[in-house]
C-alpha positions as protocol buffer text, in pm:
chain_id: "A"
residue {
  index: 1
  type: MET
  ca { x: 2361 y: -2520 z: -2994 }
}
residue {
  index: 2
  type: LYS
  ca { x: 2120 y: -2428 z: -2749 }
}
residue {
  index: 3
  type: THR
  ca { x: 2345 y: -2361 z: -2446 }
}
residue {
  index: 4
  type: ARG
  ca { x: 2292 y: -2515 z: -2107 }
}
residue {
  index: 5
  type: PHE
  ca { x: 2585 y: -2345 z: -1926 }
}
residue {
  index: 6
  type: VAL
  ca { x: 2528 y: -2048 z: -1708 }
}
residue {
  index: 7
  type: ALA
  ca { x: 2794 y: -1956 z: -1418 }
}
residue {
  index: 8
  type: ALA
  ca { x: 3167 y: -1868 z: -1382 }
}
residue {
  index: 9
  type: ALA
  ca { x: 3368 y: -1861 z: -1702 }
}
residue {
  index: 10
  type: ALA
  ca { x: 3027 y: -1898 z: -1867 }
}
residue {
  index: 11
  type: LEU
  ca { x: 3018 y: -2278 z: -1809 }
}
residue {
  index: 12
  type: ALA
  ca { x: 2794 y: -2362 z: -1529 }
}
residue {
  index: 13
  type: ALA
  ca { x: 2435 y: -2419 z: -1545 }
}
residue {
  index: 14
  type: VAL
  ca { x: 2122 y: -2257 z: -1416 }
}
residue {
  index: 15
  type: ALA
  ca { x: 2078 y: -2296 z: -1050 }
}
residue {
  index: 16
  type: LEU
  ca { x: 1783 y: -2529 z: -925 }
}
residue {
  index: 17
  type: ALA
  ca { x: 1714 y: -2514 z: -554 }
}
residue {
  index: 18
  type: LEU
  ca { x: 1568 y: -2783 z: -335 }
}
residue {
  index: 19
  type: THR
  ca { x: 1386 y: -2680 z: -29 }
}
residue {
  index: 20
  type: GLY
  ca { x: 1202 y: -2911 z: 221 }
}
residue {
  index: 21
  type: CYS
  ca { x: 994 y: -2837 z: 525 }
}
residue {
  index: 22
  type: SER
  ca { x: 797 y: -3019 z: 802 }
}
residue {
  index: 23
  type: GLY
  ca { x: 528 y: -2897 z: 1041 }
}
residue {
  index: 24
  type: GLY
  ca { x: 335 y: -3008 z: 1346 }
}
residue {
  index: 25
  type: ASN
  ca { x: 393 y: -3375 z: 1424 }
}
residue {
  index: 26
  type: ALA
  ca { x: 495 y: -3483 z: 1071 }
}
residue {
  index: 27
  type: PRO
  ca { x: 819 y: -3640 z: 1046 }
}
residue {
  index: 28
  type: ALA
  ca { x: 1094 y: -3448 z: 861 }
}
residue {
  index: 29
  type: ALA
  ca { x: 1272 y: -3592 z: 559 }
}
residue {
  index: 30
  type: THR
  ca { x: 1584 y: -3735 z: 683 }
}
residue {
  index: 31
  type: ASP
  ca { x: 1770 y: -3807 z: 358 }
}
residue {
  index: 32
  type: ALA
  ca { x: 1770 y: -3712 z: -17 }
}
residue {
  index: 33
  type: ALA
  ca { x: 1608 y: -4040 z: -108 }
}
residue {
  index: 34
  type: SER
  ca { x: 1297 y: -3953 z: 88 }
}
residue {
  index: 35
  type: THR
  ca { x: 1223 y: -3668 z: -163 }
}
residue {
  index: 36
  type: ALA
  ca { x: 1222 y: -3897 z: -460 }
}
residue {
  index: 37
  type: PRO
  ca { x: 909 y: -4028 z: -621 }
}
residue {
  index: 38
  type: ALA
  ca { x: 806 y: -4384 z: -539 }
}
residue {
  index: 39
  type: SER
  ca { x: 892 y: -4481 z: -890 }
}
residue {
  index: 40
  type: ALA
  ca { x: 1262 y: -4422 z: -809 }
}
residue {
  index: 41
  type: SER
  ca { x: 1270 y: -4712 z: -566 }
}
residue {
  index: 42
  type: ASP
  ca { x: 1453 y: -4994 z: -709 }
}
residue {
  index: 43
  type: ALA
  ca { x: 1488 y: -4823 z: -1034 }
}
residue {
  index: 44
  type: LEU
  ca { x: 1693 y: -5087 z: -1217 }
}
residue {
  index: 45
  type: ALA
  ca { x: 1458 y: -5367 z: -1135 }
}
residue {
  index: 46
  type: ARG
  ca { x: 1168 y: -5169 z: -1256 }
}
residue {
  index: 47
  type: VAL
  ca { x: 1335 y: -5091 z: -1592 }
}
residue {
  index: 48
  type: LYS
  ca { x: 1444 y: -5453 z: -1628 }
}
residue {
  index: 49
  type: ASP
  ca { x: 1076 y: -5585 z: -1541 }
}
residue {
  index: 50
  type: ALA
  ca { x: 940 y: -5331 z: -1790 }
}
residue {
  index: 51
  type: GLY
  ca { x: 1192 y: -5416 z: -2059 }
}
residue {
  index: 52
  type: VAL
  ca { x: 1206 y: -5043 z: -2137 }
}
residue {
  index: 53
  type: LEU
  ca { x: 1434 y: -4748 z: -2038 }
}
residue {
  index: 54
  type: THR
  ca { x: 1189 y: -4450 z: -2069 }
}
residue {
  index: 55
  type: VAL
  ca { x: 1387 y: -4135 z: -2165 }
}
residue {
  index: 56
  type: GLY
  ca { x: 1289 y: -3772 z: -2139 }
}
residue {
  index: 57
  type: THR
  ca { x: 1425 y: -3536 z: -2413 }
}
residue {
  index: 58
  type: GLU
  ca { x: 1316 y: -3237 z: -2612 }
}
residue {
  index: 59
  type: GLY
  ca { x: 1320 y: -3359 z: -2964 }
}
residue {
  index: 60
  type: THR
  ca { x: 1383 y: -3016 z: -3102 }
}
residue {
  index: 61
  type: TYR
  ca { x: 1741 y: -2980 z: -3000 }
}
residue {
  index: 62
  type: ARG
  ca { x: 1973 y: -3044 z: -3308 }
}
residue {
  index: 63
  type: PRO
  ca { x: 2215 y: -3226 z: -3309 }
}
residue {
  index: 64
  type: PHE
  ca { x: 2130 y: -3390 z: -2978 }
}
residue {
  index: 65
  type: SER
  ca { x: 1775 y: -3480 z: -3001 }
}
residue {
  index: 66
  type: TYR
  ca { x: 1564 y: -3379 z: -3312 }
}
residue {
  index: 67
  type: HIS
  ca { x: 1352 y: -3509 z: -3589 }
}
residue {
  index: 68
  type: GLU
  ca { x: 1533 y: -3556 z: -3928 }
}
residue {
  index: 69
  type: GLY
  ca { x: 1370 y: -3325 z: -4168 }
}
residue {
  index: 70
  type: GLY
  ca { x: 1154 y: -3169 z: -3910 }
}
residue {
  index: 71
  type: SER
  ca { x: 905 y: -3465 z: -3909 }
}
residue {
  index: 72
  type: GLY
  ca { x: 1116 y: -3776 z: -3962 }
}
residue {
  index: 73
  type: PRO
  ca { x: 1227 y: -4017 z: -3692 }
}
residue {
  index: 74
  type: LEU
  ca { x: 1377 y: -3903 z: -3358 }
}
residue {
  index: 75
  type: VAL
  ca { x: 1757 y: -3894 z: -3405 }
}
residue {
  index: 76
  type: GLY
  ca { x: 2054 y: -3730 z: -3257 }
}
residue {
  index: 77
  type: TYR
  ca { x: 2372 y: -3770 z: -3038 }
}
residue {
  index: 78
  type: ASP
  ca { x: 2183 y: -3803 z: -2704 }
}
residue {
  index: 79
  type: VAL
  ca { x: 1919 y: -4030 z: -2870 }
}
residue {
  index: 80
  type: ASP
  ca { x: 2194 y: -4272 z: -3002 }
}
residue {
  index: 81
  type: ILE
  ca { x: 2385 y: -4270 z: -2674 }
}
residue {
  index: 82
  type: ALA
  ca { x: 2059 y: -4349 z: -2490 }
}
residue {
  index: 83
  type: LYS
  ca { x: 1968 y: -4636 z: -2727 }
}
residue {
  index: 84
  type: ALA
  ca { x: 2313 y: -4773 z: -2694 }
}
residue {
  index: 85
  type: VAL
  ca { x: 2291 y: -4775 z: -2319 }
}
residue {
  index: 86
  type: ALA
  ca { x: 1951 y: -4929 z: -2306 }
}
residue {
  index: 87
  type: GLU
  ca { x: 2073 y: -5212 z: -2530 }
}
residue {
  index: 88
  type: LYS
  ca { x: 2354 y: -5277 z: -2283 }
}
residue {
  index: 89
  type: LEU
  ca { x: 2098 y: -5290 z: -2013 }
}
residue {
  index: 90
  type: GLY
  ca { x: 1915 y: -5554 z: -2203 }
}
residue {
  index: 91
  type: VAL
  ca { x: 1607 y: -5351 z: -2272 }
}
residue {
  index: 92
  type: LYS
  ca { x: 1462 y: -5099 z: -2528 }
}
residue {
  index: 93
  type: ALA
  ca { x: 1488 y: -4717 z: -2519 }
}
residue {
  index: 94
  type: THR
  ca { x: 1156 y: -4534 z: -2554 }
}
residue {
  index: 95
  type: PHE
  ca { x: 1146 y: -4148 z: -2570 }
}
residue {
  index: 96
  type: LYS
  ca { x: 900 y: -3898 z: -2424 }
}
residue {
  index: 97
  type: GLU
  ca { x: 943 y: -3555 z: -2579 }
}
residue {
  index: 98
  type: THR
  ca { x: 909 y: -3287 z: -2341 }
}
residue {
  index: 99
  type: GLN
  ca { x: 970 y: -2908 z: -2347 }
}
residue {
  index: 100
  type: TRP
  ca { x: 1303 y: -2810 z: -2139 }
}
residue {
  index: 101
  type: ASP
  ca { x: 1099 y: -2598 z: -1904 }
}
residue {
  index: 102
  type: GLY
  ca { x: 898 y: -2897 z: -1792 }
}
residue {
  index: 103
  type: ILE
  ca { x: 1155 y: -3187 z: -1826 }
}
residue {
  index: 104
  type: PHE
  ca { x: 1283 y: -3196 z: -1482 }
}
residue {
  index: 105
  type: ALA
  ca { x: 924 y: -3188 z: -1326 }
}
residue {
  index: 106
  type: GLY
  ca { x: 851 y: -3475 z: -1554 }
}
residue {
  index: 107
  type: LEU
  ca { x: 1143 y: -3668 z: -1404 }
}
residue {
  index: 108
  type: GLU
  ca { x: 1040 y: -3590 z: -1054 }
}
residue {
  index: 109
  type: ALA
  ca { x: 680 y: -3713 z: -1138 }
}
residue {
  index: 110
  type: GLY
  ca { x: 822 y: -4044 z: -1266 }
}
residue {
  index: 111
  type: ARG
  ca { x: 708 y: -3979 z: -1632 }
}
residue {
  index: 112
  type: PHE
  ca { x: 1038 y: -4125 z: -1739 }
}
residue {
  index: 113
  type: ASP
  ca { x: 1351 y: -4293 z: -1583 }
}
residue {
  index: 114
  type: THR
  ca { x: 1617 y: -4051 z: -1702 }
}
residue {
  index: 115
  type: ILE
  ca { x: 1683 y: -3730 z: -1903 }
}
residue {
  index: 116
  type: ALA
  ca { x: 1909 y: -3730 z: -2208 }
}
residue {
  index: 117
  type: ASN
  ca { x: 1917 y: -3368 z: -2334 }
}
residue {
  index: 118
  type: GLN
  ca { x: 2259 y: -3246 z: -2267 }
}
residue {
  index: 119
  type: VAL
  ca { x: 2193 y: -3178 z: -1889 }
}
residue {
  index: 120
  type: THR
  ca { x: 2501 y: -3008 z: -1752 }
}
residue {
  index: 121
  type: ILE
  ca { x: 2610 y: -3131 z: -1401 }
}
residue {
  index: 122
  type: THR
  ca { x: 2628 y: -2859 z: -1154 }
}
residue {
  index: 123
  type: PRO
  ca { x: 2631 y: -2855 z: -785 }
}
residue {
  index: 124
  type: GLU
  ca { x: 2285 y: -2718 z: -756 }
}
residue {
  index: 125
  type: ARG
  ca { x: 2146 y: -2998 z: -976 }
}
residue {
  index: 126
  type: SER
  ca { x: 2354 y: -3258 z: -804 }
}
residue {
  index: 127
  type: ALA
  ca { x: 2187 y: -3162 z: -480 }
}
residue {
  index: 128
  type: LYS
  ca { x: 1848 y: -3239 z: -633 }
}
residue {
  index: 129
  type: TYR
  ca { x: 1918 y: -3518 z: -877 }
}
residue {
  index: 130
  type: GLU
  ca { x: 2150 y: -3812 z: -956 }
}
residue {
  index: 131
  type: PHE
  ca { x: 2382 y: -3813 z: -1247 }
}
residue {
  index: 132
  type: SER
  ca { x: 2563 y: -4071 z: -1447 }
}
residue {
  index: 133
  type: GLU
  ca { x: 2913 y: -4024 z: -1561 }
}
residue {
  index: 134
  type: PRO
  ca { x: 2939 y: -3743 z: -1822 }
}
residue {
  index: 135
  type: TYR
  ca { x: 2914 y: -3849 z: -2180 }
}
residue {
  index: 136
  type: THR
  ca { x: 2974 y: -3501 z: -2329 }
}
residue {
  index: 137
  type: VAL
  ca { x: 3252 y: -3256 z: -2235 }
}
residue {
  index: 138
  type: SER
  ca { x: 3262 y: -2915 z: -2388 }
}
residue {
  index: 139
  type: LYS
  ca { x: 3459 y: -2584 z: -2362 }
}
residue {
  index: 140
  type: GLY
  ca { x: 3385 y: -2235 z: -2490 }
}
residue {
  index: 141
  type: VAL
  ca { x: 3562 y: -2126 z: -2804 }
}
residue {
  index: 142
  type: ILE
  ca { x: 3635 y: -1799 z: -2993 }
}
residue {
  index: 143
  type: VAL
  ca { x: 3562 y: -1831 z: -3361 }
}
residue {
  index: 144
  type: VAL
  ca { x: 3730 y: -1604 z: -3615 }
}
residue {
  index: 145
  type: LYS
  ca { x: 3808 y: -1580 z: -3981 }
}
residue {
  index: 146
  type: LYS
  ca { x: 4107 y: -1820 z: -4075 }
}
residue {
  index: 147
  type: ASP
  ca { x: 4322 y: -1516 z: -4178 }
}
residue {
  index: 148
  type: ASN
  ca { x: 4275 y: -1349 z: -3839 }
}
residue {
  index: 149
  type: THR
  ca { x: 4601 y: -1339 z: -3650 }
}
residue {
  index: 150
  type: SER
  ca { x: 4510 y: -1056 z: -3401 }
}
residue {
  index: 151
  type: ILE
  ca { x: 4301 y: -1276 z: -3176 }
}
residue {
  index: 152
  type: ASP
  ca { x: 4466 y: -1567 z: -3010 }
}
residue {
  index: 153
  type: SER
  ca { x: 4328 y: -1550 z: -2649 }
}
residue {
  index: 154
  type: PHE
  ca { x: 4032 y: -1411 z: -2456 }
}
residue {
  index: 155
  type: ALA
  ca { x: 4258 y: -1123 z: -2339 }
}
residue {
  index: 156
  type: SER
  ca { x: 4313 y: -1028 z: -2712 }
}
residue {
  index: 157
  type: LEU
  ca { x: 3939 y: -968 z: -2745 }
}
residue {
  index: 158
  type: LYS
  ca { x: 3981 y: -628 z: -2573 }
}
residue {
  index: 159
  type: GLY
  ca { x: 3858 y: -354 z: -2812 }
}
residue {
  index: 160
  type: LYS
  ca { x: 3755 y: -607 z: -3078 }
}
residue {
  index: 161
  type: THR
  ca { x: 3399 y: -654 z: -3186 }
}
residue {
  index: 162
  type: THR
  ca { x: 3210 y: -986 z: -3108 }
}
residue {
  index: 163
  type: ALA
  ca { x: 2864 y: -1094 z: -3215 }
}
residue {
  index: 164
  type: GLN
  ca { x: 2680 y: -1224 z: -2926 }
}
residue {
  index: 165
  type: SER
  ca { x: 2311 y: -1280 z: -2827 }
}
residue {
  index: 166
  type: LEU
  ca { x: 2245 y: -1052 z: -2537 }
}
residue {
  index: 167
  type: THR
  ca { x: 2071 y: -1337 z: -2355 }
}
residue {
  index: 168
  type: SER
  ca { x: 2345 y: -1596 z: -2396 }
}
residue {
  index: 169
  type: ASN
  ca { x: 2601 y: -1676 z: -2136 }
}
residue {
  index: 170
  type: TRP
  ca { x: 2883 y: -1612 z: -2386 }
}
residue {
  index: 171
  type: TYR
  ca { x: 2773 y: -1249 z: -2388 }
}
residue {
  index: 172
  type: LYS
  ca { x: 2897 y: -1192 z: -2029 }
}
residue {
  index: 173
  type: LEU
  ca { x: 3234 y: -1363 z: -2123 }
}
residue {
  index: 174
  type: ALA
  ca { x: 3278 y: -1135 z: -2414 }
}
residue {
  index: 175
  type: GLN
  ca { x: 3209 y: -837 z: -2189 }
}
residue {
  index: 176
  type: GLU
  ca { x: 3449 y: -958 z: -1918 }
}
residue {
  index: 177
  type: SER
  ca { x: 3716 y: -991 z: -2198 }
}
residue {
  index: 178
  type: GLY
  ca { x: 3685 y: -622 z: -2299 }
}
residue {
  index: 179
  type: ALA
  ca { x: 3517 y: -684 z: -2627 }
}
residue {
  index: 180
  type: LYS
  ca { x: 3269 y: -455 z: -2803 }
}
residue {
  index: 181
  type: ILE
  ca { x: 2924 y: -637 z: -2853 }
}
residue {
  index: 182
  type: GLN
  ca { x: 2740 y: -649 z: -3163 }
}
residue {
  index: 183
  type: PRO
  ca { x: 2387 y: -775 z: -3058 }
}
residue {
  index: 184
  type: VAL
  ca { x: 2250 y: -1078 z: -3260 }
}
residue {
  index: 185
  type: GLU
  ca { x: 1966 y: -1322 z: -3224 }
}
residue {
  index: 186
  type: GLY
  ca { x: 2175 y: -1640 z: -3219 }
}
residue {
  index: 187
  type: TRP
  ca { x: 2450 y: -1850 z: -3350 }
}
residue {
  index: 188
  type: ALA
  ca { x: 2358 y: -1837 z: -3715 }
}
residue {
  index: 189
  type: GLN
  ca { x: 2358 y: -1473 z: -3736 }
}
residue {
  index: 190
  type: SER
  ca { x: 2684 y: -1430 z: -3529 }
}
residue {
  index: 191
  type: VAL
  ca { x: 2871 y: -1671 z: -3738 }
}
residue {
  index: 192
  type: THR
  ca { x: 2756 y: -1514 z: -4069 }
}
residue {
  index: 193
  type: LEU
  ca { x: 2872 y: -1179 z: -3937 }
}
residue {
  index: 194
  type: VAL
  ca { x: 3213 y: -1327 z: -3863 }
}
residue {
  index: 195
  type: GLU
  ca { x: 3225 y: -1489 z: -4217 }
}
residue {
  index: 196
  type: GLN
  ca { x: 3139 y: -1149 z: -4383 }
}
residue {
  index: 197
  type: GLY
  ca { x: 3405 y: -978 z: -4184 }
}
residue {
  index: 198
  type: ARG
  ca { x: 3160 y: -741 z: -4021 }
}
residue {
  index: 199
  type: VAL
  ca { x: 3262 y: -836 z: -3667 }
}
residue {
  index: 200
  type: ASP
  ca { x: 3603 y: -975 z: -3556 }
}
residue {
  index: 201
  type: ALA
  ca { x: 3488 y: -1284 z: -3346 }
}
residue {
  index: 202
  type: THR
  ca { x: 3207 y: -1471 z: -3188 }
}
residue {
  index: 203
  type: ILE
  ca { x: 3214 y: -1682 z: -2873 }
}
residue {
  index: 204
  type: ASN
  ca { x: 3010 y: -1983 z: -2825 }
}
residue {
  index: 205
  type: ASP
  ca { x: 3022 y: -2351 z: -2714 }
}
residue {
  index: 206
  type: GLN
  ca { x: 3256 y: -2598 z: -2890 }
}
residue {
  index: 207
  type: LEU
  ca { x: 2980 y: -2834 z: -2973 }
}
residue {
  index: 208
  type: THR
  ca { x: 2792 y: -2555 z: -3165 }
}
residue {
  index: 209
  type: TRP
  ca { x: 3113 y: -2501 z: -3366 }
}
residue {
  index: 210
  type: LEU
  ca { x: 3190 y: -2855 z: -3428 }
}
residue {
  index: 211
  type: ASP
  ca { x: 2821 y: -2906 z: -3542 }
}
residue {
  index: 212
  type: TYR
  ca { x: 2831 y: -2612 z: -3770 }
}
residue {
  index: 213
  type: LYS
  ca { x: 3179 y: -2732 z: -3918 }
}
residue {
  index: 214
  type: LYS
  ca { x: 3032 y: -3068 z: -3975 }
}
residue {
  index: 215
  type: GLN
  ca { x: 2717 y: -2941 z: -4166 }
}
residue {
  index: 216
  type: LYS
  ca { x: 2874 y: -2642 z: -4336 }
}
residue {
  index: 217
  type: GLY
  ca { x: 3244 y: -2712 z: -4373 }
}
residue {
  index: 218
  type: ALA
  ca { x: 3327 y: -2356 z: -4241 }
}
residue {
  index: 219
  type: LYS
  ca { x: 3649 y: -2354 z: -4443 }
}
residue {
  index: 220
  type: GLY
  ca { x: 3697 y: -1980 z: -4396 }
}
residue {
  index: 221
  type: LEU
  ca { x: 3675 y: -2005 z: -4011 }
}
residue {
  index: 222
  type: LYS
  ca { x: 3890 y: -2124 z: -3735 }
}
residue {
  index: 223
  type: VAL
  ca { x: 3894 y: -2152 z: -3341 }
}
residue {
  index: 224
  type: ALA
  ca { x: 4135 y: -1891 z: -3210 }
}
residue {
  index: 225
  type: ALA
  ca { x: 4106 y: -1989 z: -2835 }
}
residue {
  index: 226
  type: THR
  ca { x: 3920 y: -2220 z: -2586 }
}
residue {
  index: 227
  type: THR
  ca { x: 3820 y: -2171 z: -2226 }
}
residue {
  index: 228
  type: ASP
  ca { x: 4027 y: -2330 z: -1952 }
}
residue {
  index: 229
  type: ASP
  ca { x: 3708 y: -2473 z: -1788 }
}
residue {
  index: 230
  type: SER
  ca { x: 3480 y: -2729 z: -1945 }
}
residue {
  index: 231
  type: SER
  ca { x: 3114 y: -2836 z: -1883 }
}
residue {
  index: 232
  type: GLN
  ca { x: 3007 y: -3189 z: -1838 }
}
residue {
  index: 233
  type: SER
  ca { x: 2669 y: -3326 z: -1962 }
}
residue {
  index: 234
  type: ALA
  ca { x: 2522 y: -3663 z: -1841 }
}
residue {
  index: 235
  type: PHE
  ca { x: 2198 y: -3858 z: -1786 }
}
residue {
  index: 236
  type: ALA
  ca { x: 1993 y: -3727 z: -1502 }
}
residue {
  index: 237
  type: PHE
  ca { x: 1786 y: -3936 z: -1261 }
}
residue {
  index: 238
  type: ALA
  ca { x: 1559 y: -3871 z: -968 }
}
residue {
  index: 239
  type: LYS
  ca { x: 1717 y: -3915 z: -631 }
}
residue {
  index: 240
  type: GLY
  ca { x: 1703 y: -4274 z: -513 }
}
residue {
  index: 241
  type: SER
  ca { x: 1785 y: -4420 z: -860 }
}
residue {
  index: 242
  type: SER
  ca { x: 2145 y: -4537 z: -757 }
}
residue {
  index: 243
  type: SER
  ca { x: 2091 y: -4884 z: -892 }
}
residue {
  index: 244
  type: LEU
  ca { x: 1993 y: -4767 z: -1224 }
}
residue {
  index: 245
  type: VAL
  ca { x: 2269 y: -4496 z: -1226 }
}
residue {
  index: 246
  type: ASP
  ca { x: 2529 y: -4775 z: -1157 }
}
residue {
  index: 247
  type: ALA
  ca { x: 2411 y: -4985 z: -1433 }
}
residue {
  index: 248
  type: VAL
  ca { x: 2408 y: -4697 z: -1677 }
}
residue {
  index: 249
  type: ASN
  ca { x: 2767 y: -4607 z: -1573 }
}
residue {
  index: 250
  type: LYS
  ca { x: 2879 y: -4961 z: -1630 }
}
residue {
  index: 251
  type: ALA
  ca { x: 2703 y: -4951 z: -1980 }
}
residue {
  index: 252
  type: LEU
  ca { x: 2880 y: -4614 z: -2058 }
}
residue {
  index: 253
  type: ASP
  ca { x: 3220 y: -4761 z: -1949 }
}
residue {
  index: 254
  type: GLU
  ca { x: 3163 y: -5056 z: -2176 }
}
residue {
  index: 255
  type: LEU
  ca { x: 3056 y: -4835 z: -2463 }
}
residue {
  index: 256
  type: ARG
  ca { x: 3372 y: -4616 z: -2429 }
}
residue {
  index: 257
  type: ALA
  ca { x: 3589 y: -4928 z: -2426 }
}
residue {
  index: 258
  type: ASP
  ca { x: 3440 y: -5070 z: -2733 }
}
residue {
  index: 259
  type: GLY
  ca { x: 3438 y: -4738 z: -2926 }
}
residue {
  index: 260
  type: THR
  ca { x: 3074 y: -4703 z: -2967 }
}
residue {
  index: 261
  type: ILE
  ca { x: 3057 y: -4352 z: -2791 }
}
residue {
  index: 262
  type: ALA
  ca { x: 3349 y: -4225 z: -2996 }
}
residue {
  index: 263
  type: LYS
  ca { x: 3171 y: -4355 z: -3322 }
}
residue {
  index: 264
  type: ILE
  ca { x: 2843 y: -4179 z: -3225 }
}
residue {
  index: 265
  type: SER
  ca { x: 3039 y: -3873 z: -3152 }
}
residue {
  index: 266
  type: GLU
  ca { x: 3217 y: -3868 z: -3472 }
}
residue {
  index: 267
  type: LYS
  ca { x: 2897 y: -3920 z: -3658 }
}
residue {
  index: 268
  type: TYR
  ca { x: 2749 y: -3596 z: -3522 }
}
residue {
  index: 269
  type: PHE
  ca { x: 3039 y: -3371 z: -3455 }
}
residue {
  index: 270
  type: GLY
  ca { x: 3345 y: -3512 z: -3657 }
}
residue {
  index: 271
  type: ALA
  ca { x: 3532 y: -3528 z: -3320 }
}
residue {
  index: 272
  type: ASP
  ca { x: 3521 y: -3719 z: -3000 }
}
residue {
  index: 273
  type: VAL
  ca { x: 3333 y: -3490 z: -2760 }
}
residue {
  index: 274
  type: SER
  ca { x: 3286 y: -3759 z: -2485 }
}
residue {
  index: 275
  type: LYS
  ca { x: 3626 y: -3674 z: -2313 }
}
């Protein structure tokens, strides 16, 4: 999984700052809604009138938003959740694929109504955007060979060798745990080294592990420990979209109650990752 988590315990996200200024006789912004694009005003009515919920997503982020076989239809956990929410709202979901680096700018410009792309809720982002209730909850995990009995906590990583990407958030956690680091390019290489017994462990996101287990079986591996903290991902909206946020939250509550979210989660991860 392409991780969206950056901060303490390796589970917070990249900081996004919002600044505002006024000069001369121009009136200063007095509330968060004044920074929102005009399209955010009465967001639910606009979506209802259009009959469409426009969703920003990457389309290259398996298993959340991707094209089956590389060129097939857009599918994924976030895609299915967004479609189910749109159906509850009585509209159709349409997706605009956008690179991650530009996805928030697209939201601010009103190119779409919301982002469904495993956006982690952080204080920095909450200061600039509105969020729905989370539909994904995940922790960090230590993955080891099934017969490994020497690693059962993050403290027990001290002196052990873990395979980590030097640019990942998990690299820092491995260092803080006292592990020796074997540099790798990503999850595929790190888990292969664990399977081959060339390193003792690797640390990554629980969703990455569950996706790998679902796709590959991972019979020779196990989770040795999990972090105490968890990250939460949700739909992101422009400020001033409270009417739409409230409607999406109601839809999510109904989808939890009728088992739809759990069913979608089981489809992609073999487990319920929504709580």
